[in-house]
C-alpha positions in Angstrom: 0.2 18.7 7.3 1.1 22.5 8.0 4.7 22.5 7.7 5.1 25.4 10.2 3.4 23.3 13.1 6.8 20.8 12.6 9.5 23.8 11.9 10.8 24.0 15.3 10.7 20.3 15.9 12.5 19.3 12.6 15.2 22.0 12.6 16.4 20.7 16.1 16.4 17.0 14.3 18.6 18.3 12.0 21.5 17.5 14.4 20.6 14.3 15.5 21.7 11.9 12.9 24.2 10.0 14.7 22.8 10.8 18.0 22.5 7.9 20.3 19.2 6.0 21.5 18.7 7.8 24.5 19.3 11.4 23.2 17.0 10.2 20.3 14.0 9.0 23.2 14.6 12.7 24.9 14.3 14.1 22.0 10.7 12.9 21.1 9.7 12.8 24.9 10.4 16.5 25.4 9.1 17.9 21.7 6.1 15.5 21.2 3.2 14.1 22.6 1.2 10.7 22.3 -2.5 10.8 21.4 -4.7 7.7 21.5 -6.3 6.8 18.2 -10.1 6.0 18.6 -12.2 5.1 15.8 -15.6 7.1 15.6 -17.6 4.4 17.4 -14.8 4.5 20.5 -13.1 1.1 19.5 -9.2 1.8 20.7 -7.8 -1.1 19.1 -8.1 -2.5 15.0 -6.7 -4.2 12.6 -2.8 -4.3 11.6 -1.8 -6.3 8.6 2.0 -6.3 6.8 2.7 -5.8 3.3 6.2 -5.8 1.1 7.7 -5.3 -2.4 7.6 -8.6 -4.1 10.1 -9.5 -6.7 8.2 -11.1 -9.9 10.1 -12.8 -12.7 8.8 -11.4 -15.9 9.6 -10.3 -19.7 9.7 -6.9 -21.6 7.5 -8.8 -24.1 4.6 -11.2 -23.9 5.2 -14.9 -24.7 3.4 -18.0 -24.5 4.6 -18.1 -20.7 4.5 -14.7 -19.8 0.9 -13.8 -20.9 -0.7 -11.0 -18.2 0.6 -7.0 -18.9 1.2 -5.0 -15.8 0.0 -1.7 -17.0 0.8 1.9 -16.8 -1.5 4.5 -16.6 -4.5 4.1 -19.5 -4.6 6.9 -21.8 -8.6 7.0 -21.5 -8.3 7.2 -17.6 -9.9 10.4 -16.6 -9.1 11.5 -12.8 -11.8 14.5 -11.6 -10.2 16.6 -8.7 -13.2 18.2 -6.9 -11.3 20.4 -4.6 -11.5 23.4 -6.5 -15.2 23.5 -6.7 -15.7 21.9 -3.2 -12.2 22.3 -0.9 -14.1 20.5 1.3 -13.9 17.2 -1.0 -9.9 17.7 -1.3 -8.9 14.4 -0.6 -11.7 12.9 -2.8 -10.7 12.1 -6.5 -13.3 10.4 -9.0 -11.8 8.2 -12.0 -13.8 7.3 -15.1 -13.4 7.3 -18.5 -15.5 9.2 -21.6 -18.4 7.6 -23.5 -19.3 10.0 -26.2 -20.0 12.8 -24.1 -20.5 11.3 -20.5 -18.1 10.6 -17.9 -18.8 6.6 -16.9 -16.7 4.4 -14.7 -13.9 2.9 -15.5 -13.2 -0.9 -16.1 -13.3 -3.0 -13.4 -11.2 -5.6 -13.3 -13.3 -8.7 -15.0 -13.6 -5.8 -18.1 -9.5 -5.3 -17.9 -8.5 -9.0 -17.7 -11.0 -10.3 -19.9 -9.6 -13.4 -22.2 -8.1 -11.4 -25.6 -8.8 -7.7 -24.1 -6.2 -5.4 -24.1 -6.8 -1.6 -22.5 -5.5 1.3 -24.2 -2.7 1.6 -21.8 1.4 1.3 -22.2 2.5 -2.5 -20.7 5.7 -2.2 -18.3 6.3 -5.8 -18.6 4.5 -9.3 -18.7 4.2 -11.7 -15.7 3.6 -15.8 -15.6 1.0 -15.9 -13.0 -2.1 -13.5 -12.5 -2.4 -14.4 -9.1 1.2 -12.9 -8.5 0.0 -9.9 -10.7 -2.9 -9.6 -8.3 -1.0 -9.2 -4.9 1.4 -7.1 -6.7 -1.6 -4.4 -7.3 -2.5 -5.1 -3.4 1.1 -4.5 -2.1 1.0 -1.5 -4.5 4.9 -1.5 -5.7 7.3 -4.4 -6.7 10.4 -5.2 -8.7 10.3 -7.5 -12.0 13.3 -9.3 -12.7 13.7 -9.9 -16.4 15.1 -12.6 -18.3 18.8 -11.0 -18.6 18.7 -10.5 -15.1 18.0 -7.0 -15.0 15.2 -5.7 -12.3 12.9 -3.0 -12.8 11.1 -1.2 -9.9 7.8 0.1 -10.4 5.5 1.9 -8.0 1.6 2.8 -7.8 0.7 5.5 -10.6 -3.4 5.4 -10.3 -6.0 3.0 -9.7 -9.5 2.6 -11.8 -11.8 4.1 -9.2 -13.5 1.2 -7.7 -13.5 0.3 -4.2 -11.1 -2.5 -3.3 -12.7 -5.7 -2.0 -10.7 -8.3 0.0 -10.3 -11.8 -1.7 -9.6 -13.6 1.2 -12.9 -12.3 2.6 -14.7 -13.8 -0.5 -13.0 -17.2 -0.3 -13.9 -17.3 3.4 -17.5 -16.4 2.9 -17.8 -19.1 0.3 -16.3 -22.0 2.4 -13.2 -22.3 0.4 -10.9 -21.2 3.1 -11.2 -21.0 6.8 -10.6 -17.5 8.2 -6.8 -18.5 9.6 -6.0 -20.2 6.2 -6.9 -16.7 4.5 -2.9 -15.2 4.6 -1.6 -14.2 1.3 0.6 -17.9 1.5 -3.2 -19.5 1.9 -4.6 -18.0 -0.9 -2.0 -18.9 -3.4 -2.0 -22.3 -2.3 -5.6 -22.4 -3.1 -5.2 -20.6 -6.3 -2.7 -23.4 -7.4 -5.4 -26.2 -6.3 -8.1 -24.5 -8.0 -6.9 -22.9 -11.6 -10.8 -23.2 -12.5 -11.9 -20.9 -9.8 -9.5 -17.9 -9.9 -10.8 -15.8 -12.4 -14.1 -15.3 -10.4 -12.1 -15.0 -7.3 -10.1 -12.3 -8.8 -12.6 -10.7 -10.4 -14.2 -9.9 -7.1 -12.5 -7.3 -6.4 -12.6 -4.4 -9.2 -10.1 -2.5 -8.2 -7.2 -2.5 -10.4 -3.6 -0.7 -9.7 -1.4 0.9 -12.8 2.3 1.2 -12.3 4.9 3.6 -13.3 8.7 2.2 -13.7 11.4 3.4 -11.4 14.6 3.1 -12.5 17.1 0.5 -9.8 20.1 2.8 -11.0 18.7 5.8 -9.9 17.7 4.4 -6.8 21.1 2.8 -6.3 22.4 6.6 -6.4 20.2 8.0 -3.8 16.9 8.9 -5.6 15.3 5.9 -3.5 16.5 3.0 -1.5 13.5 1.4 -1.2 10.0 1.6 -3.2 8.5 5.1 -2.8 5.0 5.4 -0.4 1.9 7.8 -0.9 4.2 10.8 0.6 6.8 10.4 -1.9 9.9 9.3 0.1 11.2 5.6 0.3 9.5 3.1 2.5 12.2 1.9 5.1 11.6 -1.9 6.2 10.2 -2.2 9.7 10.0 1.4 9.8 7.2 2.5 7.5 3.3 2.2 7.8 0.5 2.8 5.4 -2.7 4.2 7.2 -5.8 6.0 6.2 -5.1 9.9 5.7 -8.2 10.9 6.6 -7.4 10.1 10.3 -3.4 10.3 10.3 -1.3 12.7 8.5 1.2 11.2 6.0 4.5 12.1 7.4 3.8 11.9 11.0 5.2 9.6 13.5 3.0 6.9 14.7 3.7 4.7 18.0 2.4 1.2 16.8 1.6 -1.7 19.7 0.5 -5.2 18.2 2.3 -8.5 18.0 4.6 -10.2 15.4 2.8 -12.5 12.6 1.4 -15.9 14.1 2.8 -15.0 17.6 2.1 -13.2 20.8 5.5 -11.9 21.1 4.9 -8.1 21.4 6.0 -5.4 18.8 6.1 -2.0 19.9 8.1 0.4 18.1 7.7 4.3 16.6 6.8 4.1 13.1 6.2 6.6 10.4 3.2 7.0 8.1 4.5 7.4 4.8 2.0 5.4 2.6 -2.1 4.7 1.9 -3.5 1.6 0.3 -7.0 0.8 -1.0 -7.5 -1.6 1.8 -6.5 0.5 4.9 -9.6 2.4 5.9 -10.3 3.5 9.4 -8.7 5.4 12.4 -7.3 2.3 14.1 -5.5 0.7 11.2 -2.1 0.7 9.8 -0.1 -1.5 7.2 3.5 -2.5 8.7 5.8 -2.4 5.7 8.4 -5.8 6.2 10.7 -4.7 3.4 11.6 -6.5 -0.1 11.6 -9.8 -1.3 10.5 -13.4 -0.2 11.6 -13.2 3.7 9.7 -10.2 4.0 6.8 -11.7 1.9 6.5 -14.1 4.8 6.2 -12.2 7.4 3.6 -9.8 5.3 1.8 -12.1 4.3 0.8 -13.8 7.8 0.7 -10.3 9.5 -3.1 -10.3 10.9 -2.8 -8.9 14.2 -5.0 -6.6 16.9 -3.3 -3.2 17.6 -3.4 0.2 18.9 -1.8 3.2 17.5 -0.7 6.8 19.2 -0.1 9.7 16.8 3.0 11.3 17.9 2.0 15.2 17.6 4.6 18.2 18.4 3.8 20.1 21.5 1.7 22.6 21.6 0.5 22.2 18.2 -3.4 22.3 17.5 -4.1 18.4 16.4 -4.7 17.9 12.5 -8.4 18.2 13.1 -8.5 21.7 14.7 
């Protein structure tokens, strides 16, 4: 988003760090205007899901118990940015690899995780369960607790270029789960009961995420209190959301109106668009960040609500599409 559109409001906000709620409310009401987000087909509500930062047990080296690598960016991954040739495609990046003199699609999940296969990429850690690694990639960030008690934080670094496909939808379509069972918890329970079917189910989602390591020590010193979102700042539990940046600019305040997981209790609050995700596609679509650890995971895994969004934009400034 253009900084000039926000300068006056941001300058005024610098004095509000310790202001009471009534003052903050007056600030937003006087300086911003809400705009209902509406999809191209006229839909005024959409899907609101949840995500979190998981904590996995892992090792720095492979063992009989820890066999599944958490990969960094592959050496042979090529990212083609078309913006220099076609400015209208500035948000589109193509990913692939060289095969001779040709650029071909990068390996799919099934090829990357094939038994006995190693791609040309650094391994940040090794974990025990493929389904936990799968959900780590869906969340986009996480922590890995090593055998000595040390934790490392990892964040999204890149992706193999293939579109995301829902594992829950795959299982529902094949009558493996009912729709109401297709939460993260339900999928993990299915995986534990059906180890022989798990590999094919995971491979349905050809998308694969690569990570980079972030220092927990640096985070505690103020570099980042939580996992970093796509906007490059630390996510705040129950404040940050992931959106589709084609419709909602990163950094913008967004008023969210939905309900709590498995409930009709109202959840209405001002959030900040600070992240993106492979499954977050569409104008009226958001992923609500619950925080770190098992408790946040319980809430995130059960959240599949309908909701509405309002873009909160500086008064008098043209909207992002204008």
